[in-house]
All heavy atoms as a GROMACS GRO file, in nm:
protein
  465
    1MET      N    1  -3.781   5.167  -1.245
    1MET     CA    2  -3.673   5.074  -1.233
    1MET      C    3  -3.583   5.073  -1.354
    1MET      O    4  -3.631   5.101  -1.459
    1MET     CB    5  -3.741   4.934  -1.205
    1MET     CG    6  -3.637   4.831  -1.171
    1MET     SD    7  -3.693   4.686  -1.093
    1MET     CE    8  -3.650   4.726  -0.921
    2LEU      N    9  -3.467   5.027  -1.337
    2LEU     CA   10  -3.371   5.028  -1.450
    2LEU      C   11  -3.392   4.927  -1.554
    2LEU      O   12  -3.435   4.809  -1.520
    2LEU     CB   13  -3.231   5.016  -1.385
    2LEU     CG   14  -3.181   5.120  -1.293
    2LEU    CD1   15  -3.052   5.082  -1.227
    2LEU    CD2   16  -3.181   5.263  -1.359
    3ASP      N   17  -3.370   4.961  -1.670
    3ASP     CA   18  -3.381   4.858  -1.771
    3ASP      C   19  -3.270   4.763  -1.770
    3ASP      O   20  -3.169   4.781  -1.713
    3ASP     CB   21  -3.387   4.922  -1.921
    3ASP     CG   22  -3.265   5.003  -1.954
    3ASP    OD1   23  -3.162   4.940  -1.956
    3ASP    OD2   24  -3.270   5.123  -1.971
    4PHE      N   25  -3.284   4.655  -1.840
    4PHE     CA   26  -3.182   4.544  -1.827
    4PHE      C   27  -3.040   4.586  -1.874
    4PHE      O   28  -2.947   4.555  -1.806
    4PHE     CB   29  -3.228   4.423  -1.932
    4PHE     CG   30  -3.131   4.311  -1.920
    4PHE    CD1   31  -3.118   4.228  -1.820
    4PHE    CD2   32  -3.035   4.292  -2.035
    4PHE    CE1   33  -3.030   4.119  -1.814
    4PHE    CE2   34  -2.943   4.198  -2.028
    4PHE     CZ   35  -2.940   4.106  -1.926
    5GLU      N   36  -3.026   4.658  -1.988
    5GLU     CA   37  -2.895   4.692  -2.033
    5GLU      C   38  -2.819   4.786  -1.929
    5GLU      O   39  -2.703   4.773  -1.901
    5GLU     CB   40  -2.899   4.772  -2.168
    5GLU     CG   41  -2.928   4.681  -2.280
    5GLU     CD   42  -2.833   4.575  -2.307
    5GLU    OE1   43  -2.716   4.602  -2.294
    5GLU    OE2   44  -2.878   4.461  -2.339
    6THR      N   45  -2.896   4.867  -1.868
    6THR     CA   46  -2.826   4.965  -1.765
    6THR      C   47  -2.789   4.887  -1.642
    6THR      O   48  -2.679   4.902  -1.596
    6THR     CB   49  -2.930   5.075  -1.733
    6THR    OG1   50  -2.969   5.150  -1.845
    6THR    CG2   51  -2.875   5.176  -1.634
    7ILE      N   52  -2.874   4.809  -1.592
    7ILE     CA   53  -2.849   4.734  -1.472
    7ILE      C   54  -2.722   4.635  -1.496
    7ILE      O   55  -2.650   4.607  -1.419
    7ILE     CB   56  -2.970   4.664  -1.399
    7ILE    CG1   57  -2.934   4.636  -1.262
    7ILE    CG2   58  -3.016   4.544  -1.474
    7ILE    CD1   59  -2.969   4.728  -1.161
    8TYR      N   60  -2.748   4.561  -1.610
    8TYR     CA   61  -2.644   4.470  -1.654
    8TYR      C   62  -2.497   4.534  -1.667
    8TYR      O   63  -2.397   4.485  -1.618
    8TYR     CB   64  -2.673   4.398  -1.780
    8TYR     CG   65  -2.588   4.284  -1.826
    8TYR    CD1   66  -2.606   4.153  -1.776
    8TYR    CD2   67  -2.480   4.302  -1.915
    8TYR    CE1   68  -2.522   4.053  -1.817
    8TYR    CE2   69  -2.396   4.199  -1.947
    8TYR     CZ   70  -2.421   4.070  -1.903
    8TYR     OH   71  -2.343   3.976  -1.939
    9ARG      N   72  -2.506   4.651  -1.727
    9ARG     CA   73  -2.369   4.719  -1.751
    9ARG      C   74  -2.306   4.776  -1.627
    9ARG      O   75  -2.191   4.774  -1.605
    9ARG     CB   76  -2.393   4.839  -1.854
    9ARG     CG   77  -2.270   4.895  -1.897
    9ARG     CD   78  -2.294   5.005  -2.000
    9ARG     NE   79  -2.405   5.087  -1.964
    9ARG     CZ   80  -2.512   5.117  -2.036
    9ARG    NH1   81  -2.520   5.079  -2.167
    9ARG    NH2   82  -2.618   5.183  -1.989
   10THR      N   83  -2.392   4.829  -1.531
   10THR     CA   84  -2.349   4.890  -1.403
   10THR      C   85  -2.318   4.788  -1.300
   10THR      O   86  -2.226   4.808  -1.222
   10THR     CB   87  -2.440   4.997  -1.361
   10THR    OG1   88  -2.569   4.941  -1.336
   10THR    CG2   89  -2.460   5.109  -1.460
   11ARG      N   90  -2.400   4.688  -1.288
   11ARG     CA   91  -2.391   4.596  -1.180
   11ARG      C   92  -2.326   4.462  -1.215
   11ARG      O   93  -2.263   4.391  -1.133
   11ARG     CB   94  -2.518   4.559  -1.106
   11ARG     CG   95  -2.584   4.683  -1.057
   11ARG     CD   96  -2.512   4.737  -0.938
   11ARG     NE   97  -2.593   4.847  -0.893
   11ARG     CZ   98  -2.563   4.900  -0.762
   11ARG    NH1   99  -2.471   4.843  -0.688
   11ARG    NH2  100  -2.637   5.000  -0.724
   12GLY      N  101  -2.344   4.421  -1.341
   12GLY     CA  102  -2.290   4.292  -1.392
   12GLY      C  103  -2.384   4.179  -1.391
   12GLY      O  104  -2.487   4.177  -1.328
   13GLU      N  105  -2.332   4.068  -1.459
   13GLU     CA  106  -2.415   3.952  -1.468
   13GLU      C  107  -2.451   3.882  -1.349
   13GLU      O  108  -2.568   3.845  -1.320
   13GLU     CB  109  -2.356   3.866  -1.565
   13GLU     CG  110  -2.434   3.740  -1.609
   13GLU     CD  111  -2.368   3.649  -1.698
   13GLU    OE1  112  -2.260   3.681  -1.753
   13GLU    OE2  113  -2.419   3.536  -1.727
   14ALA      N  114  -2.353   3.874  -1.257
   14ALA     CA  115  -2.370   3.799  -1.132
   14ALA      C  116  -2.489   3.868  -1.042
   14ALA      O  117  -2.564   3.806  -0.988
   14ALA     CB  118  -2.242   3.796  -1.059
   15PHE      N  119  -2.473   4.004  -1.041
   15PHE     CA  120  -2.587   4.076  -0.956
   15PHE      C  121  -2.724   4.051  -1.023
   15PHE      O  122  -2.812   4.012  -0.943
   15PHE     CB  123  -2.553   4.226  -0.969
   15PHE     CG  124  -2.657   4.305  -0.899
   15PHE    CD1  125  -2.645   4.321  -0.762
   15PHE    CD2  126  -2.759   4.368  -0.978
   15PHE    CE1  127  -2.748   4.398  -0.698
   15PHE    CE2  128  -2.855   4.446  -0.903
   15PHE     CZ  129  -2.850   4.452  -0.766
   16VAL      N  130  -2.745   4.056  -1.147
   16VAL     CA  131  -2.879   4.024  -1.210
   16VAL      C  132  -2.917   3.881  -1.186
   16VAL      O  133  -3.031   3.859  -1.151
   16VAL     CB  134  -2.873   4.056  -1.355
   16VAL    CG1  135  -3.000   4.019  -1.429
   16VAL    CG2  136  -2.837   4.211  -1.385
   17PHE      N  137  -2.816   3.792  -1.204
   17PHE     CA  138  -2.845   3.641  -1.186
   17PHE      C  139  -2.888   3.628  -1.034
   17PHE      O  140  -2.987   3.549  -1.013
   17PHE     CB  141  -2.725   3.570  -1.217
   17PHE     CG  142  -2.750   3.414  -1.226
   17PHE    CD1  143  -2.822   3.359  -1.327
   17PHE    CD2  144  -2.714   3.348  -1.120
   17PHE    CE1  145  -2.837   3.220  -1.320
   17PHE    CE2  146  -2.732   3.212  -1.113
   17PHE     CZ  147  -2.799   3.154  -1.223
   18ASN      N  148  -2.826   3.686  -0.947
   18ASN     CA  149  -2.860   3.661  -0.801
   18ASN      C  150  -2.992   3.730  -0.766
   18ASN      O  151  -3.067   3.655  -0.690
   18ASN     CB  152  -2.746   3.725  -0.712
   18ASN     CG  153  -2.623   3.643  -0.712
   18ASN    OD1  154  -2.624   3.531  -0.736
   18ASN    ND2  155  -2.508   3.707  -0.675
   19ILE      N  156  -3.016   3.842  -0.810
   19ILE     CA  157  -3.154   3.904  -0.787
   19ILE      C  158  -3.266   3.816  -0.838
   19ILE      O  159  -3.360   3.792  -0.770
   19ILE     CB  160  -3.163   4.043  -0.843
   19ILE    CG1  161  -3.062   4.135  -0.776
   19ILE    CG2  162  -3.303   4.102  -0.848
   19ILE    CD1  163  -3.090   4.166  -0.634
   20LEU      N  164  -3.246   3.767  -0.967
   20LEU     CA  165  -3.355   3.687  -1.023
   20LEU      C  166  -3.357   3.555  -0.948
   20LEU      O  167  -3.475   3.503  -0.933
   20LEU     CB  168  -3.320   3.659  -1.167
   20LEU     CG  169  -3.334   3.783  -1.260
   20LEU    CD1  170  -3.294   3.760  -1.397
   20LEU    CD2  171  -3.478   3.841  -1.260
   21GLY      N  172  -3.249   3.497  -0.912
   21GLY     CA  173  -3.250   3.364  -0.844
   21GLY      C  174  -3.314   3.376  -0.706
   21GLY      O  175  -3.400   3.289  -0.673
   22LEU      N  176  -3.286   3.479  -0.636
   22LEU     CA  177  -3.352   3.501  -0.504
   22LEU      C  178  -3.506   3.518  -0.517
   22LEU      O  179  -3.576   3.452  -0.451
   22LEU     CB  180  -3.295   3.617  -0.429
   22LEU     CG  181  -3.156   3.613  -0.378
   22LEU    CD1  182  -3.100   3.751  -0.335
   22LEU    CD2  183  -3.161   3.508  -0.261
   23TRP      N  184  -3.545   3.603  -0.606
   23TRP     CA  185  -3.687   3.631  -0.637
   23TRP      C  186  -3.760   3.503  -0.682
   23TRP      O  187  -3.870   3.465  -0.632
   23TRP     CB  188  -3.711   3.743  -0.738
   23TRP     CG  189  -3.855   3.772  -0.766
   23TRP    CD1  190  -3.939   3.828  -0.681
   23TRP    CD2  191  -3.934   3.727  -0.875
   23TRP    NE1  192  -4.066   3.838  -0.734
   23TRP    CE2  193  -4.062   3.772  -0.850
   23TRP    CE3  194  -3.903   3.651  -0.990
   23TRP    CZ2  195  -4.163   3.745  -0.952
   23TRP    CZ3  196  -4.000   3.632  -1.080
   23TRP    CH2  197  -4.131   3.677  -1.055
   24GLU      N  198  -3.696   3.421  -0.779
   24GLU     CA  199  -3.756   3.304  -0.834
   24GLU      C  200  -3.772   3.193  -0.725
   24GLU      O  201  -3.881   3.132  -0.718
   24GLU     CB  202  -3.685   3.252  -0.960
   24GLU     CG  203  -3.700   3.334  -1.074
   24GLU     CD  204  -3.603   3.313  -1.185
   24GLU    OE1  205  -3.512   3.235  -1.172
   24GLU    OE2  206  -3.623   3.364  -1.295
   25ARG      N  207  -3.679   3.188  -0.646
   25ARG     CA  208  -3.684   3.090  -0.528
   25ARG      C  209  -3.797   3.130  -0.429
   25ARG      O  210  -3.865   3.044  -0.380
   25ARG     CB  211  -3.552   3.068  -0.464
   25ARG     CG  212  -3.458   2.984  -0.542
   25ARG     CD  213  -3.335   2.942  -0.451
   25ARG     NE  214  -3.251   3.059  -0.416
   25ARG     CZ  215  -3.154   3.118  -0.490
   25ARG    NH1  216  -3.138   3.070  -0.615
   25ARG    NH2  217  -3.094   3.206  -0.445
   26SER      N  218  -3.796   3.260  -0.393
   26SER     CA  219  -3.890   3.300  -0.285
   26SER      C  220  -4.027   3.294  -0.338
   26SER      O  221  -4.127   3.272  -0.259
   26SER     CB  222  -3.862   3.449  -0.245
   26SER     OG  223  -3.887   3.531  -0.343
   27THR      N  224  -4.061   3.314  -0.468
   27THR     CA  225  -4.193   3.308  -0.521
   27THR      C  226  -4.220   3.167  -0.585
   27THR      O  227  -4.330   3.153  -0.638
   27THR     CB  228  -4.216   3.411  -0.621
   27THR    OG1  229  -4.122   3.397  -0.737
   27THR    CG2  230  -4.203   3.548  -0.565
   28ARG      N  231  -4.128   3.074  -0.581
   28ARG     CA  232  -4.138   2.948  -0.644
   28ARG      C  233  -4.174   2.959  -0.798
   28ARG      O  234  -4.262   2.880  -0.838
   28ARG     CB  235  -4.232   2.867  -0.568
   28ARG     CG  236  -4.189   2.831  -0.425
   28ARG     CD  237  -4.278   2.743  -0.349
   28ARG     NE  238  -4.219   2.711  -0.222
   28ARG     CZ  239  -4.296   2.709  -0.111
   28ARG    NH1  240  -4.424   2.703  -0.117
   28ARG    NH2  241  -4.229   2.687  -0.001
   29THR      N  242  -4.122   3.053  -0.863
   29THR     CA  243  -4.136   3.073  -1.003
   29THR      C  244  -4.053   2.974  -1.081
   29THR      O  245  -3.937   2.962  -1.064
   29THR     CB  246  -4.106   3.207  -1.043
   29THR    OG1  247  -4.183   3.308  -0.971
   29THR    CG2  248  -4.119   3.238  -1.194
   30ARG      N  249  -4.120   2.900  -1.172
   30ARG     CA  250  -4.055   2.807  -1.269
   30ARG      C  251  -4.090   2.840  -1.402
   30ARG      O  252  -4.217   2.858  -1.430
   30ARG     CB  253  -4.098   2.668  -1.237
   30ARG     CG  254  -4.053   2.621  -1.095
   30ARG     CD  255  -4.024   2.475  -1.093
   30ARG     NE  256  -4.008   2.423  -0.962
   30ARG     CZ  257  -3.874   2.416  -0.910
   30ARG    NH1  258  -3.777   2.452  -0.986
   30ARG    NH2  259  -3.856   2.374  -0.784
   31HIS      N  260  -3.994   2.855  -1.491
   31HIS     CA  261  -4.030   2.885  -1.633
   31HIS      C  262  -4.036   2.759  -1.700
   31HIS      O  263  -3.954   2.663  -1.686
   31HIS     CB  264  -3.916   2.971  -1.690
   31HIS     CG  265  -3.900   3.101  -1.606
   31HIS    ND1  266  -3.983   3.203  -1.616
   31HIS    CD2  267  -3.805   3.136  -1.528
   31HIS    CE1  268  -3.944   3.294  -1.531
   31HIS    NE2  269  -3.834   3.260  -1.477
   32PRO      N  270  -4.137   2.743  -1.799
   32PRO     CA  271  -4.154   2.620  -1.864
   32PRO      C  272  -4.047   2.588  -1.968
   32PRO      O  273  -4.028   2.468  -2.000
   32PRO     CB  274  -4.288   2.644  -1.950
   32PRO     CG  275  -4.305   2.789  -1.956
   32PRO     CD  276  -4.235   2.841  -1.827
   33CYS      N  277  -3.970   2.672  -2.007
   33CYS     CA  278  -3.852   2.652  -2.096
   33CYS      C  279  -3.737   2.748  -2.057
   33CYS      O  280  -3.756   2.840  -1.979
   33CYS     CB  281  -3.897   2.677  -2.244
   33CYS     SG  282  -3.941   2.847  -2.274
   34GLU      N  283  -3.627   2.713  -2.106
   34GLU     CA  284  -3.500   2.794  -2.081
   34GLU      C  285  -3.517   2.944  -2.128
   34GLU      O  286  -3.562   2.963  -2.248
   34GLU     CB  287  -3.385   2.728  -2.150
   34GLU     CG  288  -3.250   2.780  -2.106
   34GLU     CD  289  -3.215   2.746  -1.953
   34GLU    OE1  290  -3.259   2.635  -1.906
   34GLU    OE2  291  -3.151   2.817  -1.889
   35MET      N  292  -3.493   3.027  -2.048
   35MET     CA  293  -3.507   3.171  -2.092
   35MET      C  294  -3.374   3.239  -2.069
   35MET      O  295  -3.293   3.213  -1.985
   35MET     CB  296  -3.608   3.244  -1.997
   35MET     CG  297  -3.746   3.196  -2.020
   35MET     SD  298  -3.868   3.264  -1.892
   35MET     CE  299  -3.879   3.427  -1.946
   36SER      N  300  -3.352   3.348  -2.159
   36SER     CA  301  -3.234   3.427  -2.149
   36SER      C  302  -3.242   3.511  -2.015
   36SER      O  303  -3.357   3.528  -1.960
   36SER     CB  304  -3.209   3.517  -2.259
   36SER     OG  305  -3.323   3.616  -2.264
   37LEU      N  306  -3.127   3.566  -1.971
   37LEU     CA  307  -3.124   3.652  -1.853
   37LEU      C  308  -3.205   3.777  -1.877
   37LEU      O  309  -3.285   3.816  -1.787
   37LEU     CB  310  -2.982   3.676  -1.823
   37LEU     CG  311  -2.949   3.734  -1.688
   37LEU    CD1  312  -3.002   3.641  -1.570
   37LEU    CD2  313  -2.800   3.769  -1.666
   38GLU      N  314  -3.201   3.829  -2.001
   38GLU     CA  315  -3.285   3.938  -2.029
   38GLU      C  316  -3.437   3.920  -2.022
   38GLU      O  317  -3.506   4.007  -1.976
   38GLU     CB  318  -3.249   4.000  -2.168
   38GLU     CG  319  -3.311   4.126  -2.205
   38GLU     CD  320  -3.252   4.191  -2.323
   38GLU    OE1  321  -3.165   4.132  -2.394
   38GLU    OE2  322  -3.299   4.307  -2.368
   39ASP      N  323  -3.475   3.805  -2.076
   39ASP     CA  324  -3.618   3.764  -2.071
   39ASP      C  325  -3.666   3.744  -1.936
   39ASP      O  326  -3.780   3.784  -1.895
   39ASP     CB  327  -3.644   3.641  -2.158
   39ASP     CG  328  -3.634   3.656  -2.300
   39ASP    OD1  329  -3.636   3.781  -2.351
   39ASP    OD2  330  -3.603   3.564  -2.376
   40ARG      N  331  -3.575   3.677  -1.847
   40ARG     CA  332  -3.612   3.656  -1.704
   40ARG      C  333  -3.629   3.793  -1.628
   40ARG      O  334  -3.714   3.810  -1.554
   40ARG     CB  335  -3.511   3.570  -1.634
   40ARG     CG  336  -3.517   3.432  -1.680
   40ARG     CD  337  -3.398   3.356  -1.624
   40ARG     NE  338  -3.387   3.352  -1.482
   40ARG     CZ  339  -3.278   3.321  -1.415
   40ARG    NH1  340  -3.165   3.284  -1.479
   40ARG    NH2  341  -3.280   3.327  -1.280
   41TRP      N  342  -3.540   3.884  -1.671
   41TRP     CA  343  -3.541   4.030  -1.611
   41TRP      C  344  -3.680   4.100  -1.649
   41TRP      O  345  -3.746   4.155  -1.564
   41TRP     CB  346  -3.428   4.110  -1.649
   41TRP     CG  347  -3.426   4.242  -1.590
   41TRP    CD1  348  -3.462   4.370  -1.649
   41TRP    CD2  349  -3.376   4.267  -1.455
   41TRP    NE1  350  -3.443   4.464  -1.552
   41TRP    CE2  351  -3.402   4.412  -1.444
   41TRP    CE3  352  -3.327   4.194  -1.356
   41TRP    CZ2  353  -3.366   4.471  -1.328
   41TRP    CZ3  354  -3.304   4.263  -1.233
   41TRP    CH2  355  -3.317   4.391  -1.221
   42ALA      N  356  -3.717   4.079  -1.771
   42ALA     CA  357  -3.843   4.141  -1.824
   42ALA      C  358  -3.966   4.085  -1.752
   42ALA      O  359  -4.052   4.151  -1.709
   42ALA     CB  360  -3.855   4.133  -1.976
   43TYR      N  361  -3.957   3.944  -1.736
   43TYR     CA  362  -4.065   3.879  -1.656
   43TYR      C  363  -4.072   3.926  -1.518
   43TYR      O  364  -4.183   3.955  -1.463
   43TYR     CB  365  -4.042   3.729  -1.662
   43TYR     CG  366  -4.151   3.651  -1.593
   43TYR    CD1  367  -4.279   3.638  -1.661
   43TYR    CD2  368  -4.133   3.601  -1.470
   43TYR    CE1  369  -4.381   3.556  -1.595
   43TYR    CE2  370  -4.235   3.529  -1.405
   43TYR     CZ  371  -4.352   3.506  -1.469
   43TYR     OH  372  -4.456   3.442  -1.410
   44PHE      N  373  -3.952   3.942  -1.452
   44PHE     CA  374  -3.945   3.989  -1.313
   44PHE      C  375  -4.002   4.130  -1.301
   44PHE      O  376  -4.079   4.154  -1.212
   44PHE     CB  377  -3.792   3.994  -1.279
   44PHE     CG  378  -3.766   4.066  -1.147
   44PHE    CD1  379  -3.803   4.020  -1.021
   44PHE    CD2  380  -3.708   4.180  -1.156
   44PHE    CE1  381  -3.776   4.090  -0.908
   44PHE    CE2  382  -3.665   4.248  -1.041
   44PHE     CZ  383  -3.708   4.197  -0.917
   45LEU      N  384  -3.963   4.220  -1.394
   45LEU     CA  385  -4.020   4.354  -1.382
   45LEU      C  386  -4.173   4.354  -1.407
   45LEU      O  387  -4.245   4.431  -1.341
   45LEU     CB  388  -3.949   4.444  -1.494
   45LEU     CG  389  -3.814   4.483  -1.473
   45LEU    CD1  390  -3.758   4.566  -1.584
   45LEU    CD2  391  -3.784   4.542  -1.341
   46ALA      N  392  -4.224   4.280  -1.502
   46ALA     CA  393  -4.366   4.267  -1.535
   46ALA      C  394  -4.443   4.219  -1.399
   46ALA      O  395  -4.555   4.271  -1.383
   46ALA     CB  396  -4.391   4.179  -1.646
   47GLN      N  397  -4.383   4.125  -1.334
   47GLN     CA  398  -4.459   4.072  -1.214
   47GLN      C  399  -4.445   4.158  -1.088
   47GLN      O  400  -4.530   4.140  -1.007
   47GLN     CB  401  -4.397   3.935  -1.190
   47GLN     CG  402  -4.416   3.830  -1.291
   47GLN     CD  403  -4.566   3.820  -1.316
   47GLN    OE1  404  -4.647   3.786  -1.222
   47GLN    NE2  405  -4.610   3.821  -1.443
   48THR      N  406  -4.340   4.240  -1.091
   48THR     CA  407  -4.310   4.324  -0.959
   48THR      C  408  -4.346   4.468  -0.973
   48THR      O  409  -4.347   4.530  -0.866
   48THR     CB  410  -4.175   4.305  -0.910
   48THR    OG1  411  -4.087   4.350  -1.011
   48THR    CG2  412  -4.141   4.165  -0.879
   49GLN      N  413  -4.379   4.521  -1.088
   49GLN     CA  414  -4.414   4.662  -1.102
   49GLN      C  415  -4.543   4.690  -1.034
   49GLN      O  416  -4.638   4.606  -1.035
   49GLN     CB  417  -4.403   4.712  -1.243
   49GLN     CG  418  -4.520   4.669  -1.327
   49GLN     CD  419  -4.507   4.718  -1.472
   49GLN    OE1  420  -4.394   4.742  -1.522
   49GLN    NE2  421  -4.614   4.745  -1.536
   50ASN      N  422  -4.551   4.815  -0.986
   50ASN     CA  423  -4.675   4.860  -0.934
   50ASN      C  424  -4.771   4.905  -1.040
   50ASN      O  425  -4.744   5.008  -1.103
   50ASN     CB  426  -4.644   4.971  -0.831
   50ASN     CG  427  -4.755   5.015  -0.747
   50ASN    OD1  428  -4.878   4.963  -0.774
   50ASN    ND2  429  -4.745   5.105  -0.655
   51ASN      N  430  -4.880   4.844  -1.055
   51ASN     CA  431  -4.977   4.870  -1.160
   51ASN      C  432  -5.081   4.972  -1.110
   51ASN      O  433  -5.180   4.999  -1.193
   51ASN     CB  434  -5.043   4.749  -1.217
   51ASN     CG  435  -4.941   4.665  -1.292
   51ASN    OD1  436  -4.858   4.719  -1.349
   51ASN    ND2  437  -4.958   4.534  -1.285
   52THR      N  438  -5.088   5.031  -1.004
   52THR     CA  439  -5.182   5.125  -0.952
   52THR      C  440  -5.160   5.264  -1.022
   52THR      O  441  -5.050   5.302  -1.033
   52THR     CB  442  -5.184   5.133  -0.806
   52THR    OG1  443  -5.060   5.171  -0.756
   52THR    CG2  444  -5.219   4.993  -0.743
   53ARG      N  445  -5.272   5.320  -1.046
   53ARG     CA  446  -5.264   5.459  -1.104
   53ARG      C  447  -5.350   5.545  -1.012
   53ARG      O  448  -5.432   5.518  -0.954
   53ARG     CB  449  -5.329   5.461  -1.241
   53ARG     CG  450  -5.241   5.386  -1.337
   53ARG     CD  451  -5.299   5.397  -1.483
   53ARG     NE  452  -5.222   5.322  -1.578
   53ARG     CZ  453  -5.247   5.304  -1.703
   53ARG    NH1  454  -5.368   5.347  -1.739
   53ARG    NH2  455  -5.183   5.242  -1.783
   54ALA      N  456  -5.295   5.668  -1.014
   54ALA     CA  457  -5.367   5.774  -0.942
   54ALA      C  458  -5.500   5.800  -1.016
   54ALA      O  459  -5.520   5.806  -1.135
   54ALA     CB  460  -5.292   5.899  -0.931
   55ALA      N  461  -5.598   5.826  -0.935
   55ALA     CA  462  -5.733   5.850  -0.986
   55ALA      C  463  -5.754   5.994  -1.049
   55ALA      O  464  -5.685   6.081  -1.003
   55ALA     CB  465  -5.848   5.827  -0.878
   0.00000   0.00000   0.00000
């Protein structure tokens, strides 16, 4: 998946904000404190990446 700077530069702030908003609403994710867009993106990637490895 693309890193924050690449996706932000190519798609724009509105795109990133909308993706995060949709995911956070669908998973009912609430952050205990205000987070930057970049921190929210990092959290999103950590929660959605596939952690399985080939044996």
